C-alpha positions in Angstrom: -36.4 -113.8 -47.2 -35.0 -110.5 -48.4 -38.4 -108.9 -48.4 -38.9 -109.8 -44.7 -35.5 -108.3 -43.8 -36.2 -105.2 -45.8 -39.5 -104.8 -44.0 -37.9 -105.3 -40.7 -35.2 -102.6 -41.4 -37.9 -100.2 -42.6 -40.0 -100.7 -39.5 -37.0 -100.2 -37.2 -36.0 -97.0 -39.0 -39.6 -95.7 -38.8 -39.7 -96.5 -35.1 -36.4 -94.7 -34.5 -37.6 -91.6 -36.3 -40.8 -91.5 -34.4 -38.9 -91.9 -31.2 -36.6 -89.0 -32.0 -39.6 -86.8 -33.0 -41.2 -87.6 -29.6 -38.2 -86.1 -27.8 -38.2 -82.8 -29.5 -40.4 -81.0 -26.9 -38.5 -82.3 -23.9 -36.6 -80.0 -21.5 -33.0 -80.7 -20.8 -33.9 -82.3 -17.5 -36.5 -84.6 -19.1 -34.0 -85.6 -21.8 -31.3 -86.4 -19.3 -33.7 -88.4 -17.1 -34.6 -90.5 -20.2 -30.9 -91.0 -21.1 -30.0 -91.9 -17.5 -32.8 -94.5 -17.4 -31.7 -96.0 -20.7 -28.0 -96.2 -19.7 -28.9 -97.4 -16.2 -31.1 -100.1 -17.6 -28.4 -101.4 -20.0 -25.8 -101.3 -17.1 -28.2 -103.1 -14.7 -28.8 -105.8 -17.3 -25.1 -106.2 -18.0 -24.2 -106.4 -14.3 -26.9 -108.9 -13.4 -26.6 -111.1 -16.5 -29.9 -109.9 -18.0 -32.0 -110.1 -14.9 -35.3 -108.3 -15.2 -35.0 -107.0 -11.7 -31.5 -105.7 -12.4 -32.6 -104.0 -15.6 -35.5 -102.3 -13.9 -33.4 -101.3 -10.9 -30.7 -99.9 -13.1 -33.2 -97.9 -15.1 -34.7 -96.5 -11.9 -31.4 -95.5 -10.4 -30.1 -94.1 -13.8 -33.3 -92.1 -14.2 -33.0 -90.5 -10.7 -29.4 -89.7 -11.3 -30.1 -88.1 -14.7 -32.9 -86.1 -13.2 -31.0 -84.8 -10.2 -27.8 -84.0 -12.1 -29.6 -81.4 -14.2 -31.8 -80.0 -11.6 -32.4 -76.2 -12.1 -30.5 -74.1 -9.7 -32.7 -72.1 -7.2 
């Protein structure tokens, strides 16, 4: 059982490192869009009791807000 837990922890750590490496080339606006989508998805899930529609809707709204907040000035 300990071997399975150790493997799971190693796999999660590897996934986290790969996810962080994938964000290294993002612009500030791209990064804030992704952060907004993540936070919006969590908030939507929490507010709707884990509903898939609420999670997706929250992620969409959060992504749009994150994108628009950091829009470059013209």
